[in-house]
N, C-alpha and C positions, 0 to 999 in steps of 0.2 A: 455314175461311177461303176466301173467294172471291177472285177477282182474281189467280189464279196462271197464267192463260193469256193469250197475246198473239198477235194475227194472225188472218187468215181463211184464205186459200188455203194459206199457210205458217204453221202454228200451233205455238207452243211452249207447253209446260206445265212449270213447274219445281217442285221440292220440295227441302227441306233447310234447315238452319240453320247459324249460325256455328260452334257447338260440338257439333253432332250428328255422326253417322257420316260424312256426306258430302252432296253436292248432286247432283241428277239432273235431266236435261232430257229430255223426250219431244218429238220434232219430227214433226209430221204434215204431209204435202203435199210432201215432198221428191221430186222426179222420180227415176225409176230411171236407173241408168247413170252417176251422178256419182262419180268416183273419190274415195275417202275412206279415210284410215288414221289410226291413233293419232298417227303422226308429223305429219300435217297439222294435227291439233287441237293438238298440243303447242306449235307455234310461237307462236300467240297466247296460249295459257295461260301460257307462259313470260314473255311480255311483261306479263301481268297479275299474275303470282304475287308474293307477298311475298318479302322476303329477297334481291331481285335486286341491290340496291345499298345503300349506306350511308344514303341519303336516303329510304328507305321502311321500312315495318314489317319487323321482323326475324323475324316468325313464319316458321318454316322448313317450308313446304309444297311438296312436289314437284309436286303438281297433275297427276299422271299420269292421263289419261282412260281409261276402259274403255267400249268400244262393246258394248252388250248385245244390240242387235238392229238390223235395217235395213240391214246391210251383208253382202254375200256375195262372196267372191273379189275383194275390194277395190273393189267398186262398190255404190252404194246400190240397194236392191231396190224402192223405191217404197212399202214398208210403213213403219210407225212406226219411227223411229230413236231409240234410247234410249242416252244417254251418262251415265256416272257418274264423278264426281270425288270421291274420298274425302278426308276430313279426317284428317291424320296428326299434327298438332302443336298440338292444342288445349291451353290451360293454363287450364282452367275455375276452378282455385283462385284465380286472380287476381281473380275477381269475388265471392268468398265474403263479403268484408267490406262490399260495397256493394249486396248483393242487395235491401235494403229502401230504398235511396236512389235518388232520381231524378237521373240524370246530365244536366247542362245540355246542350241541343242534341240529345239522343237521344230515341228513341221510347218510353222506359220508361213515362212517365206516360200517353201516348196508347194504348199497348198495354193498360195496366191499365184505362183508361177504356173501351176497346172490349171486351176479353175477360174482364176481372176476374182474370186471371192471365197470367204470361208466363215465358218462359225467360230468366232474368236473366244468363246466361253470354254475354257479348258482345251483339251487336245482334239475335240471332235471325234472323228472316226479313228484317228491314230492314238486316242487315249487308251490307257489300260482299262478304263471303265468298260470298253467294248468287250473285254475278255470274259465278262460275266456269262455271256452267251456261249462262249467256247467251253468254259468250265462245265456248264450244264450239259452241253453235248458230250463232253469228255466222260461224264458219269455214265452216259448211255453206252459209249464205246467200251468203257471198262467192264460194264455188265456183259457186253457181247463177248469180250475176250475171256472173262471168267466162266461164262456158260459154255463156250466152245472148247476150251482146253485148260481151264484153270489159270489163264494168263493174268499177270499182275503188273501194274505200272506204278512205280513209286519214285518220288523225287525228294531231294533234300539239299541243303546248302553245304558246300564244301569249302567256300572261301568268301570272306568279306575283307576288302582291301588287302592288306598283307597277312591277314590271319587265315591260316589254312588248317583244315581238319585232317585228322588221320583216320581213314576208313579202310580197315584191313580187307574186308570182303563186301563189296557193294551189294551183291545178291543176298546177303544175309541181313541187311538192314530191314527193320520192320517199321510199320506205321507208328507203333508205340514209341520206337526209338526217335522218330522224327518229331512227334507231337508232344512227347512227355519226357521230362527230365527224370533221373533216377529217384529223386525225392517225391515224385508224383506231381510236381508243379508243371504248368504249361511250358513247353520248349518254344518260346516266342520267336526265336530266330530260325527254327527248323533245321538245326545242325545236329546230327546224331553223335557227335563227339562232344560230351558235356563240357570238358575243359576249354575246347576251342569255342564252343557256344558262348561261354561266359565272356571270353575275350572279344568275340564279335559284338556282343551287346554293348560292352564298354566302349568299343570303337564307334558304333552307331550313335550312342549317346553323345560321344565327344563331338562328332561332326554335326550332329543336330544342334548342339549348343553353339557351334560356330556358324550356324545358319548355312551349313553346307550339306553335302551328300556323299555317299560312297557306293562303289560298285562291288561286284563279286562274281562268283561262279556257282551255278546249280548243277548237280549231277542227277540224271534220270536213268533208272534201271528198270528194264522189262524182263521178267522171269517167266519160265514155263511157256515160252514162245516156241512153237514148232519150227523145224527147219523147212525151208521152201517158200517163205513169203518174200515177195519182191520180184523185180524183173531185172534182166541182166544189162539193160542199156539205159534208156532215158528215165525209166521209172524204178531205178535202183531204190531199195528200201532206205539206204543211207541218204540218197538225194532227197527223197520225199520227207524223211525225218528232218533233214537240215532245213528244207523249205518251211516245214511246219514250225520249227523253232525260230527261224529267222522272221517268220511272219508276226511273231509276238513283239510288242513294243520293247525297245531298249536293248535288244539282243545284238551284240556286235561280233560274236564268234561262236562257232559250233564245232565240236570235235567228238570223235568216238574212239573207243578202245585206247590204244596207246597215243593216238592223236598226233599232235605236232611233235611230241617227244620221239616219235618213230624216225624223224629225220636224223636223229643222232645215232641210230642203231644200224648194224649190218643185217642183211637178210637172215643170216643164221641165228641172230639174236631175236629178231622180231617175229619170225615164223612160229606159229602155234602147232605143236606136234599132235597129230591125230592118234587117238587110242580108243579103246572100248571101255564101257562101264557096265558092271553087273554081268549076269549070265543069260540075259534074254536072247531069244532067237526070233528074228534076225538080231544081230548085236546092236546095242545102243552106242553109236559112234559119237564121241565127244573130242574136245581138245584138252590137252594137259594144262594149257594156260589160255588166256583170253585177251591177248593183245589186239585181236581183230574186232573186239567189241561186239561179237555176236552176229557179224555180217561179213560175208565173203562173196565177191562177184555181184554185189547188189542184192543178195538173197540171204535170208536169215539162216544161221548155221545150227540153231537149237541151243546155243550157249546164251547166257544172259546178254541182253543188249544194253550197252553202257554208253551214255552220251553225256556231254557236258556243254553248257551254254554260258558264255560270258555276258554278263549284264552290266551295262554302263551305269554310272551314278545318275541319280535323278536330275533332270535338267532344270526343273523349277526350283529356284532358290530365292529366299527372302533377302539375301544380301545383294547389294547393288552391283550390277554388271553393265559394261558398255554394250551398245547395240546401235541399230539404226531404225528409223521409222519407215513407213511404206514409201515415202518420198526419197529415201536414201540419206536423210539428214542424221547426223550423229545424235545419240540420245543415251540415257541410262535407264535401267529397268530394275525394279524389284517385283518379284512375282508373289502376290498375295495368295491366300487359299491354304488348303491343307494337303501337304504333299509328303510322300514317304522319304525319310532321310536315307533309306536303303530299300530298294525294290525287292531284294532277294526273298524275304520271308513270304511275301504274297505271290511271288513269281512261281514258286514251287507247284501249286495246283494248276496254274496256267500251262506250265510245261508238261506236266503229267497228262493234261487233257489233250494237247496236240499230239503227243507221242501215241496215246491210246487211240486217237482217231485215225492216225496213219496205219497202225497195226490192224485195227478192226477193218478198215477199208481194204487192206491187202488180203486179209483173211477171207473176206467175202468175195473178192476177185478170184482168189485161188479156188474157192469152193465152186464158184460159177464156171471156172475153166475146167476143173477136174471132176466136178460132180460129187 
């Protein structure tokens, strides 16, 4: 199977399946001297793990990472960094009855069309379980960005079904806003608008009781990112970020800045006016607005990078659905197992990881080009 590696100067290669022994990532290009521990990795893995609240999958995975190589005395060595996250709570028996049926919305048929055989337990390589490895790699990328220029990548949920959050300034949202409600309780839906978060949770509970699922939109914001990252043609930063987000399970749309709404505007309305900020010399050039989402001509502008990813409803449903079997005969299917009624709360750290990996890769490429 090709296509298991991503990035150039910072390159990750992943392996593992939903119901295999575990998932592993090998990261090449990590600079030496970056502080890294299992505890560092655990923070985002806990944000991604199943079983963290009543509105996500109840699969009970501790997702404790094991660093196999690339770290000595708490610092990266510059050699290949290998991280393993073992699977502990697979229930493969849940899939015995449907091994010859094609689940609507899943990759069962396309895997058979490509390979002629597949691991029918869960989603295999296309399962969100694979993203444990990416989230671990994303922690490393976040550390590279923070050490290089104080860069930060943060995601949150802005829409579940028809419930939309109101976010006045995406760059001002903090991790505390995403993870904690004003009363100090966990923000299980990861929406920084508390009123909208409550409506989102109610909607997710409603569809869960109906044995159904619901989709939504996550917004990812990168701040303190310098101007100059990216290439003007095929390796545009927006193109690499889109590929990174589209490589995640269930993503059906990606936009940045004013996005699709820009189709309704005139150029005079959509352009961001350049100005200067502060009294530094040379002047700090910024834009008065950020409809361009922090990227112009495929290169970062220094303004906050703002992206949104549309995530489809979970395909695995316990309600009966029509389908066919491998022979093409009509059948019905109910998917057993423990599945998210809404993917968005656990999608956030996955999206952060992929955005951070792209930005760290382009930073290292620029450093290699310019010295």
